[in-house]
C-alpha positions, 0 to 999 in steps of 0.5 A: 389390539395395537399389535394387531393394527401394528401387524397390518400395518407391517403387512400393508409396508411389506406389501406395497414394498414388494409391488403388491397393490390392493387386496391380493390373495397373498395380502390376505394370507399374510394378515391371517397370519399375523392375526393367528401369531398375535393372538396365539404368542403364549401357545408358541412360546410355551411349545418352543420352551417345551422343545428346548427343554425337550432338546436338553434332556435328550442331550444329557441322555446323550452324553450319559449313553456316549459315558456308558459307551467309553467305559465299555470301550475302554482303551479298545480302538474299535470301529463299530459296537458289533466287533465289541460285541462280538468280542464279549460273547467270545470272552463270555463263551470261554469264561462259561467253560473255565467255569465248567471246568472249575466245577468238574476240577471241585466234584474230583478234588471233593471226592478226593477229599471224602476219601482223605483222612480228616478226622483224627481221634487220639486218646492216651491211657493206662490199661493196667493199673501196675504200671507207670503212666499213660504210655498206651494210646488209640489213634483213630484216622477217618475220612468224611464217611467216617471210615478209616482205621485205628492204632491201639498201642499198649505198654507194657513191661515186657514191651509195646504191641501195636494193633490196626483195626479197619473201621466202616462208617465209625464201627468195626468187625472186631470187639473195640475197646472203650478206648478205642471207642472214645478215640472213634467218637473224639474223631467224629466229633471233634473234640478233645 
């Protein structure tokens, strides 16, 4: 109540200093404003604190955005963000084109690999019991579809003979010996 009276005394002094005498409408408006402020001072302080906190939050948010923008524009002298975005879009289109080219190149390379010899099986054996060690051998060269060729070398006292047979998907139209079948199995399974 004292602050209200002090407020009224302050208004009276201010109005007499300004030449406002009596109970003019301006004086009553000032008195009403002071009464309102005195009665709602706590609410006003809370509002001001809330606005200060909100301002701090917004400042932190702006700093975070500036940091991201600095990182985005790193090393560039740019007049506006639109220029940077345009540049980034051009780079993205170039990267997309490169990825498509690499995908095509990868498919072509895969086709070549499918036709290349990727599997090998070797078996050494002795076809004749009366001859020395395992001088004869069979080598199977296969691609990823288990197709290719098989080389058979038979060593005898009179000489060496070499035979080849085509292989399609692990099988041949020609009769395959036990050793040739074993070499094909070894090539397909990758075991020695």
